[in-house]
C-alpha positions as a LaTeX table, in Angstrom:
\begin{tabular}{lrrr}
\hline
Residue & $x$ (\AA) & $y$ (\AA) & $z$ (\AA) \\
\hline
Unk1 & 92.34 & 116.82 & 80.36 \\
Unk2 & 95.80 & 115.26 & 80.52 \\
Unk3 & 94.84 & 113.16 & 83.55 \\
Unk4 & 91.09 & 113.17 & 84.25 \\
Unk5 & 88.06 & 112.72 & 82.02 \\
Unk6 & 87.43 & 110.08 & 79.36 \\
Unk7 & 90.47 & 108.57 & 77.66 \\
Unk8 & 91.11 & 106.40 & 74.62 \\
Unk9 & 94.31 & 104.35 & 74.52 \\
Unk10 & 94.66 & 102.01 & 71.57 \\
Unk11 & 91.82 & 99.48 & 71.79 \\
Unk12 & 91.07 & 100.49 & 75.40 \\
Unk13 & 88.95 & 103.31 & 76.82 \\
Unk14 & 88.29 & 104.39 & 80.39 \\
Unk15 & 87.26 & 107.31 & 82.56 \\
Unk16 & 89.05 & 108.97 & 85.46 \\
Unk17 & 86.51 & 110.73 & 87.64 \\
Unk18 & 88.41 & 113.86 & 88.63 \\
Unk19 & 90.78 & 116.27 & 86.94 \\
Unk20 & 93.68 & 117.85 & 88.78 \\
Unk21 & 93.61 & 120.96 & 86.59 \\
Unk22 & 89.88 & 121.36 & 85.93 \\
Unk23 & 87.94 & 123.55 & 88.37 \\
Unk24 & 85.56 & 122.21 & 89.45 \\
Unk25 & 87.52 & 118.96 & 89.53 \\
Unk26 & 84.65 & 116.50 & 89.12 \\
Unk27 & 84.52 & 114.92 & 85.66 \\
Unk28 & 81.51 & 112.63 & 85.74 \\
Unk29 & 80.25 & 115.12 & 83.15 \\
Unk30 & 82.93 & 113.86 & 80.75 \\
Unk31 & 80.70 & 110.87 & 79.94 \\
Unk32 & 77.16 & 111.38 & 81.33 \\
Unk33 & 74.87 & 114.28 & 82.29 \\
Unk34 & 74.90 & 114.87 & 86.03 \\
Unk35 & 74.98 & 117.28 & 88.96 \\
Unk36 & 78.75 & 117.07 & 89.17 \\
Unk37 & 79.78 & 117.79 & 92.75 \\
Unk38 & 80.95 & 115.89 & 95.82 \\
Unk39 & 77.55 & 115.72 & 97.53 \\
Unk40 & 74.95 & 114.65 & 94.95 \\
Unk41 & 74.76 & 110.86 & 95.22 \\
Unk42 & 72.92 & 108.23 & 93.21 \\
Unk43 & 72.83 & 104.51 & 92.53 \\
Unk44 & 73.93 & 103.43 & 89.05 \\
Unk45 & 73.13 & 101.05 & 86.24 \\
Unk46 & 75.52 & 101.27 & 83.31 \\
Unk47 & 74.87 & 99.68 & 79.90 \\
Unk48 & 77.85 & 99.44 & 77.55 \\
Unk49 & 77.53 & 98.07 & 73.99 \\
Unk50 & 80.73 & 96.81 & 72.39 \\
Unk51 & 82.05 & 94.53 & 69.71 \\
Unk52 & 81.82 & 90.98 & 71.07 \\
Unk53 & 85.60 & 90.61 & 71.52 \\
Unk54 & 85.64 & 93.49 & 74.00 \\
Unk55 & 84.72 & 93.64 & 77.69 \\
Unk56 & 83.15 & 96.45 & 79.71 \\
Unk57 & 84.13 & 96.85 & 83.37 \\
Unk58 & 82.10 & 99.20 & 85.58 \\
Unk59 & 81.38 & 99.79 & 89.25 \\
Unk60 & 79.24 & 97.28 & 91.13 \\
Unk61 & 78.43 & 93.82 & 89.84 \\
Unk62 & 77.89 & 92.44 & 86.35 \\
Unk63 & 74.17 & 91.68 & 85.99 \\
Unk64 & 74.11 & 90.29 & 82.44 \\
Unk65 & 75.70 & 90.32 & 78.99 \\
Unk66 & 73.17 & 90.58 & 76.17 \\
Unk67 & 74.27 & 89.16 & 72.78 \\
Unk68 & 72.54 & 91.07 & 69.98 \\
Unk69 & 73.45 & 88.53 & 67.29 \\
Unk70 & 75.13 & 91.17 & 65.13 \\
Unk71 & 78.66 & 90.96 & 66.53 \\
Unk72 & 77.91 & 93.26 & 69.47 \\
Unk73 & 77.07 & 92.65 & 73.12 \\
Unk74 & 75.69 & 94.90 & 75.86 \\
Unk75 & 77.24 & 94.62 & 79.33 \\
Unk76 & 74.93 & 95.66 & 82.17 \\
Unk77 & 76.47 & 96.62 & 85.51 \\
Unk78 & 74.64 & 97.65 & 88.68 \\
Unk79 & 75.88 & 99.56 & 91.72 \\
Unk80 & 73.16 & 99.63 & 94.43 \\
Unk81 & 75.11 & 101.81 & 96.89 \\
Unk82 & 74.91 & 105.57 & 96.36 \\
Unk83 & 78.02 & 107.42 & 95.18 \\
Unk84 & 78.93 & 110.91 & 93.93 \\
Unk85 & 79.33 & 111.28 & 90.18 \\
Unk86 & 83.12 & 111.22 & 90.15 \\
Unk87 & 83.21 & 107.70 & 91.60 \\
Unk88 & 81.19 & 106.13 & 88.76 \\
Unk89 & 83.33 & 104.27 & 86.24 \\
Unk90 & 83.65 & 102.47 & 82.96 \\
Unk91 & 86.58 & 100.79 & 81.21 \\
Unk92 & 86.49 & 98.86 & 77.94 \\
Unk93 & 88.95 & 96.67 & 76.09 \\
Unk94 & 90.41 & 93.21 & 75.79 \\
Unk95 & 90.54 & 92.29 & 79.48 \\
Unk96 & 91.65 & 89.16 & 81.33 \\
Unk97 & 89.66 & 88.53 & 84.51 \\
Unk98 & 91.27 & 87.18 & 87.68 \\
Unk99 & 88.74 & 86.17 & 90.34 \\
Unk100 & 89.05 & 85.16 & 93.99 \\
Unk101 & 87.09 & 85.60 & 97.21 \\
Unk102 & 87.96 & 87.66 & 100.24 \\
Unk103 & 86.63 & 86.25 & 103.51 \\
Unk104 & 85.51 & 89.44 & 105.22 \\
Unk105 & 84.57 & 89.99 & 108.82 \\
Unk106 & 80.89 & 90.08 & 107.82 \\
Unk107 & 80.65 & 88.65 & 104.29 \\
Unk108 & 82.55 & 86.75 & 101.65 \\
Unk109 & 83.34 & 89.37 & 99.02 \\
Unk110 & 84.20 & 88.64 & 95.37 \\
Unk111 & 87.51 & 90.06 & 94.16 \\
Unk112 & 87.71 & 90.86 & 90.43 \\
Unk113 & 90.93 & 92.14 & 88.87 \\
Unk114 & 90.82 & 92.99 & 85.16 \\
Unk115 & 94.12 & 93.36 & 83.31 \\
Unk116 & 95.51 & 93.25 & 79.83 \\
Unk117 & 96.11 & 89.59 & 78.87 \\
Unk118 & 99.88 & 90.18 & 78.81 \\
Unk119 & 99.76 & 91.31 & 82.45 \\
Unk120 & 97.80 & 88.31 & 83.74 \\
Unk121 & 100.83 & 86.43 & 85.07 \\
Unk122 & 101.87 & 89.46 & 87.11 \\
Unk123 & 98.64 & 89.67 & 89.12 \\
Unk124 & 99.71 & 87.16 & 91.78 \\
Unk125 & 102.90 & 89.05 & 92.59 \\
Unk126 & 101.50 & 92.57 & 92.59 \\
Unk127 & 98.30 & 91.72 & 94.51 \\
Unk128 & 99.90 & 89.17 & 96.86 \\
Unk129 & 98.78 & 90.95 & 100.04 \\
Unk130 & 95.41 & 92.28 & 98.88 \\
Unk131 & 93.45 & 90.10 & 101.31 \\
Unk132 & 95.74 & 90.99 & 104.23 \\
Unk133 & 95.46 & 94.71 & 103.43 \\
Unk134 & 91.68 & 94.53 & 103.21 \\
Unk135 & 91.64 & 92.72 & 106.54 \\
Unk136 & 93.80 & 95.48 & 108.12 \\
Unk137 & 91.31 & 98.10 & 107.00 \\
Unk138 & 88.32 & 96.07 & 108.14 \\
Unk139 & 89.87 & 95.43 & 111.56 \\
Unk140 & 90.66 & 99.10 & 112.13 \\
Unk141 & 87.90 & 100.96 & 110.25 \\
Unk142 & 84.95 & 98.58 & 110.02 \\
Unk143 & 83.50 & 96.04 & 107.63 \\
Unk144 & 83.85 & 96.51 & 103.87 \\
Unk145 & 80.57 & 98.07 & 102.74 \\
Unk146 & 80.53 & 97.27 & 99.02 \\
Unk147 & 79.55 & 94.22 & 96.94 \\
Unk148 & 82.89 & 93.76 & 95.20 \\
Unk149 & 86.60 & 94.51 & 95.49 \\
Unk150 & 87.74 & 95.51 & 92.03 \\
Unk151 & 90.74 & 96.81 & 90.10 \\
Unk152 & 90.96 & 97.46 & 86.36 \\
Unk153 & 94.15 & 98.12 & 84.41 \\
Unk154 & 94.37 & 101.49 & 82.65 \\
Unk155 & 97.10 & 103.28 & 80.73 \\
Unk156 & 97.20 & 106.01 & 83.38 \\
Unk157 & 95.76 & 106.14 & 86.91 \\
Unk158 & 95.15 & 105.52 & 89.73 \\
Unk159 & 91.60 & 106.51 & 90.71 \\
Unk160 & 89.37 & 105.23 & 93.49 \\
Unk161 & 86.20 & 104.53 & 91.50 \\
Unk162 & 83.79 & 102.67 & 93.77 \\
Unk163 & 84.49 & 98.89 & 93.60 \\
Unk164 & 86.37 & 99.42 & 90.33 \\
Unk165 & 89.71 & 101.09 & 91.04 \\
Unk166 & 91.52 & 102.35 & 87.95 \\
Unk167 & 95.06 & 101.02 & 88.34 \\
Unk168 & 97.91 & 101.73 & 85.92 \\
Unk169 & 99.21 & 98.87 & 83.79 \\
Unk170 & 102.74 & 99.74 & 84.91 \\
Unk171 & 101.86 & 98.96 & 88.54 \\
Unk172 & 100.83 & 95.40 & 87.64 \\
Unk173 & 104.36 & 94.13 & 87.13 \\
Unk174 & 104.66 & 91.07 & 89.37 \\
Unk175 & 106.34 & 92.94 & 92.23 \\
Unk176 & 105.19 & 94.71 & 95.40 \\
Unk177 & 106.87 & 97.98 & 94.39 \\
Unk178 & 103.47 & 99.71 & 94.10 \\
Unk179 & 101.84 & 98.22 & 97.19 \\
Unk180 & 101.43 & 101.67 & 98.76 \\
Unk181 & 99.37 & 102.74 & 95.74 \\
Unk182 & 97.26 & 99.57 & 95.88 \\
Unk183 & 96.52 & 100.15 & 99.58 \\
Unk184 & 95.97 & 103.90 & 99.20 \\
Unk185 & 93.28 & 103.39 & 96.57 \\
Unk186 & 91.63 & 100.52 & 98.44 \\
Unk187 & 91.43 & 102.60 & 101.63 \\
Unk188 & 89.29 & 105.08 & 99.70 \\
Unk189 & 86.48 & 102.52 & 99.89 \\
Unk190 & 86.26 & 103.83 & 103.48 \\
Unk191 & 87.70 & 107.36 & 103.25 \\
Unk192 & 86.35 & 109.08 & 100.15 \\
Unk193 & 83.87 & 106.58 & 98.75 \\
Unk194 & 81.92 & 105.48 & 101.83 \\
Unk195 & 82.24 & 108.96 & 103.36 \\
Unk196 & 83.08 & 111.78 & 100.95 \\
Unk197 & 84.40 & 115.25 & 101.68 \\
Unk198 & 81.57 & 117.73 & 101.25 \\
Unk199 & 83.64 & 120.07 & 99.06 \\
Unk200 & 86.98 & 120.15 & 97.28 \\
Unk201 & 88.46 & 122.42 & 99.95 \\
Unk202 & 88.14 & 119.53 & 102.46 \\
Unk203 & 90.04 & 117.02 & 100.30 \\
Unk204 & 92.26 & 115.98 & 103.23 \\
Unk205 & 89.26 & 113.97 & 104.50 \\
Unk206 & 89.69 & 111.78 & 101.41 \\
Unk207 & 93.36 & 112.01 & 100.51 \\
Unk208 & 95.01 & 112.70 & 103.87 \\
Unk209 & 93.40 & 109.63 & 105.41 \\
Unk210 & 94.13 & 107.50 & 102.33 \\
Unk211 & 97.78 & 108.61 & 102.33 \\
Unk212 & 98.02 & 107.67 & 105.99 \\
Unk213 & 96.32 & 104.31 & 105.37 \\
Unk214 & 98.55 & 103.52 & 102.41 \\
Unk215 & 101.57 & 103.74 & 104.71 \\
Unk216 & 99.84 & 102.37 & 107.82 \\
Unk217 & 99.74 & 98.86 & 106.33 \\
Unk218 & 103.52 & 98.73 & 106.78 \\
Unk219 & 103.07 & 98.75 & 110.55 \\
Unk220 & 100.98 & 95.57 & 110.40 \\
Unk221 & 102.42 & 93.77 & 107.38 \\
Unk222 & 106.08 & 94.54 & 107.89 \\
Unk223 & 107.65 & 96.64 & 110.61 \\
Unk224 & 106.37 & 99.38 & 112.91 \\
Unk225 & 109.72 & 101.17 & 112.82 \\
Unk226 & 109.61 & 101.29 & 109.02 \\
Unk227 & 106.15 & 102.89 & 109.18 \\
Unk228 & 107.32 & 105.45 & 111.73 \\
Unk229 & 110.38 & 106.35 & 109.67 \\
Unk230 & 108.19 & 106.81 & 106.59 \\
Unk231 & 105.88 & 109.17 & 108.45 \\
Unk232 & 108.81 & 111.11 & 109.95 \\
Unk233 & 110.11 & 111.61 & 106.42 \\
Unk234 & 106.75 & 112.87 & 105.22 \\
Unk235 & 106.53 & 115.22 & 108.20 \\
Unk236 & 110.00 & 116.62 & 107.44 \\
Unk237 & 109.01 & 117.26 & 103.81 \\
Unk238 & 105.80 & 118.98 & 104.93 \\
Unk239 & 107.69 & 121.30 & 107.29 \\
Unk240 & 110.31 & 122.14 & 104.68 \\
Unk241 & 108.33 & 122.33 & 101.46 \\
Unk242 & 104.54 & 122.43 & 101.93 \\
Unk243 & 104.36 & 126.24 & 102.15 \\
Unk244 & 106.80 & 126.83 & 99.27 \\
Unk245 & 106.55 & 126.34 & 95.50 \\
Unk246 & 109.60 & 124.05 & 95.73 \\
Unk247 & 109.70 & 120.31 & 96.41 \\
Unk248 & 106.11 & 119.76 & 95.31 \\
Unk249 & 104.76 & 122.26 & 97.84 \\
Unk250 & 101.57 & 124.29 & 97.53 \\
Unk251 & 103.12 & 127.75 & 97.82 \\
Unk252 & 101.55 & 128.92 & 101.06 \\
Unk253 & 100.06 & 127.88 & 104.41 \\
Unk254 & 96.41 & 126.79 & 104.32 \\
Unk255 & 93.98 & 125.44 & 106.90 \\
Unk256 & 93.26 & 121.81 & 106.07 \\
Unk257 & 89.56 & 122.57 & 105.66 \\
Unk258 & 90.13 & 125.56 & 103.35 \\
Unk259 & 92.60 & 124.34 & 100.71 \\
Unk260 & 92.27 & 126.45 & 97.53 \\
Unk261 & 91.04 & 124.46 & 94.53 \\
Unk262 & 94.20 & 125.36 & 92.61 \\
Unk263 & 96.06 & 123.00 & 94.97 \\
Unk264 & 93.29 & 120.59 & 95.97 \\
Unk265 & 95.45 & 117.62 & 95.04 \\
Unk266 & 98.68 & 118.87 & 96.57 \\
Unk267 & 100.95 & 118.31 & 99.53 \\
Unk268 & 98.61 & 119.99 & 102.02 \\
Unk269 & 95.74 & 117.56 & 101.46 \\
Unk270 & 97.83 & 114.40 & 101.00 \\
Unk271 & 100.98 & 114.61 & 103.10 \\
Unk272 & 100.10 & 117.23 & 105.68 \\
Unk273 & 96.70 & 115.61 & 106.02 \\
Unk274 & 98.38 & 112.25 & 106.68 \\
Unk275 & 100.62 & 113.72 & 109.39 \\
Unk276 & 97.58 & 115.23 & 111.12 \\
Unk277 & 95.86 & 111.83 & 111.07 \\
Unk278 & 98.96 & 110.33 & 112.68 \\
Unk279 & 99.01 & 113.12 & 115.27 \\
Unk280 & 95.35 & 112.53 & 116.06 \\
Unk281 & 96.04 & 108.83 & 116.55 \\
Unk282 & 98.90 & 109.64 & 118.92 \\
Unk283 & 96.73 & 112.18 & 120.77 \\
Unk284 & 93.86 & 109.76 & 121.37 \\
Unk285 & 95.76 & 106.48 & 121.62 \\
Unk286 & 94.98 & 103.47 & 119.48 \\
Unk287 & 91.88 & 102.14 & 121.20 \\
Unk288 & 90.05 & 105.47 & 121.18 \\
Unk289 & 91.33 & 106.55 & 117.77 \\
Unk290 & 90.25 & 103.51 & 115.80 \\
Unk291 & 86.91 & 103.24 & 117.63 \\
Unk292 & 86.26 & 106.92 & 116.94 \\
Unk293 & 87.19 & 106.55 & 113.26 \\
Unk294 & 84.73 & 103.66 & 112.96 \\
Unk295 & 82.07 & 105.82 & 114.60 \\
Unk296 & 82.66 & 108.61 & 112.08 \\
Unk297 & 82.45 & 106.23 & 109.12 \\
Unk298 & 79.31 & 104.63 & 110.49 \\
Unk299 & 77.60 & 107.96 & 111.20 \\
Unk300 & 78.26 & 109.35 & 107.71 \\
Unk301 & 78.18 & 106.16 & 105.61 \\
Unk302 & 77.12 & 106.85 & 102.01 \\
Unk303 & 77.05 & 110.55 & 102.75 \\
Unk304 & 79.32 & 113.58 & 102.75 \\
Unk305 & 81.06 & 115.12 & 105.75 \\
Unk306 & 83.12 & 118.13 & 106.83 \\
Unk307 & 86.04 & 118.53 & 109.20 \\
Unk308 & 83.57 & 119.73 & 111.81 \\
Unk309 & 81.58 & 116.52 & 111.33 \\
Unk310 & 84.75 & 114.47 & 111.80 \\
Unk311 & 85.62 & 116.43 & 114.95 \\
Unk312 & 82.19 & 115.99 & 116.47 \\
Unk313 & 81.82 & 112.29 & 115.62 \\
Unk314 & 85.25 & 111.43 & 117.00 \\
Unk315 & 84.72 & 113.59 & 120.09 \\
Unk316 & 81.45 & 111.83 & 120.82 \\
Unk317 & 82.92 & 108.36 & 120.36 \\
Unk318 & 86.13 & 108.99 & 122.30 \\
Unk319 & 84.65 & 111.10 & 125.10 \\
Unk320 & 87.44 & 113.63 & 124.50 \\
Unk321 & 86.67 & 117.16 & 123.35 \\
Unk322 & 88.69 & 117.55 & 120.15 \\
Unk323 & 87.89 & 121.23 & 119.58 \\
Unk324 & 91.38 & 122.31 & 120.66 \\
Unk325 & 93.11 & 119.69 & 118.54 \\
Unk326 & 91.16 & 120.66 & 115.44 \\
Unk327 & 91.68 & 124.38 & 116.10 \\
Unk328 & 95.44 & 123.85 & 116.21 \\
Unk329 & 95.94 & 121.18 & 113.55 \\
Unk330 & 93.04 & 121.45 & 111.07 \\
Unk331 & 91.46 & 124.91 & 111.18 \\
Unk332 & 94.80 & 126.70 & 111.51 \\
Unk333 & 97.35 & 127.63 & 108.86 \\
Unk334 & 100.65 & 125.82 & 109.21 \\
Unk335 & 101.72 & 123.39 & 111.92 \\
Unk336 & 101.72 & 123.88 & 115.71 \\
Unk337 & 105.13 & 124.11 & 117.34 \\
Unk338 & 105.85 & 122.77 & 120.80 \\
Unk339 & 109.10 & 123.79 & 122.46 \\
Unk340 & 110.05 & 121.54 & 125.41 \\
Unk341 & 111.89 & 123.39 & 128.13 \\
Unk342 & 112.16 & 120.61 & 130.70 \\
Unk343 & 110.29 & 117.75 & 132.30 \\
\hline
\end{tabular}
């Protein structure tokens, strides 16, 4: 479709694992036969045969390149961690490879950024804080669980393919103007890729948390007040527009765990989901919130989860019964209102 599926752009080709319009949204089926849902997981080996001047970039690590002696080569990539179909990836073209190493809290992790050759000089500026952002997520949500940190330039994007994030060429411009997008997609390696929503109607578990994380880095990298102001602005937009067809809204009130597939990738899942994450953090306090989030990710690593699973895992870790919070904020249409009379 216009966004998801398999795309050809000049001498480049690439997949985007979901479609915003297609129902069901999963588009692994655009390039390989599969059980195309959010819960069926597998490990992957991908073999891509190309003319020798071209490069194939896939999820996982590059195992070998086989030269056939006839002007073609086969690139073999392996991803040993299990993922749903929509997180598998391939991109082909004339790519420049930038490599570095991130010193993680448990392991040294290779960083591989593939771009068009003409964008190579812009990598340093646009990815200047990649290590710091990864460290923020590791500190707050647990160690990075994959073998590689990867981005690959595509004509449209972005998409959180496991270890091989599709990232639009236009965002690799030498500036930090798209740092939110960089962080949002990277945070999916925890929320969405490591633990995946068990159905499209629960997309806030992927996109609400990633939206929150994409802005949360401001609090650590820059200024806490700037982060708060950003979230206040998102909250105001949610209250004004989320239930309407105007302003990018979804046209009605929906429980976060029952978002219709016509608006899976809308304001409810992304922005309202992010405000609920912020509310949950405020409700628990930082020490309990981040410990509970780590517990959830650990309990459901390389698996799928529901809002009920999130509630129960965070309740267990925090020692606080979150049934009431989830009833009011997640399982309920709209947003709770608190009117303060006096104190």
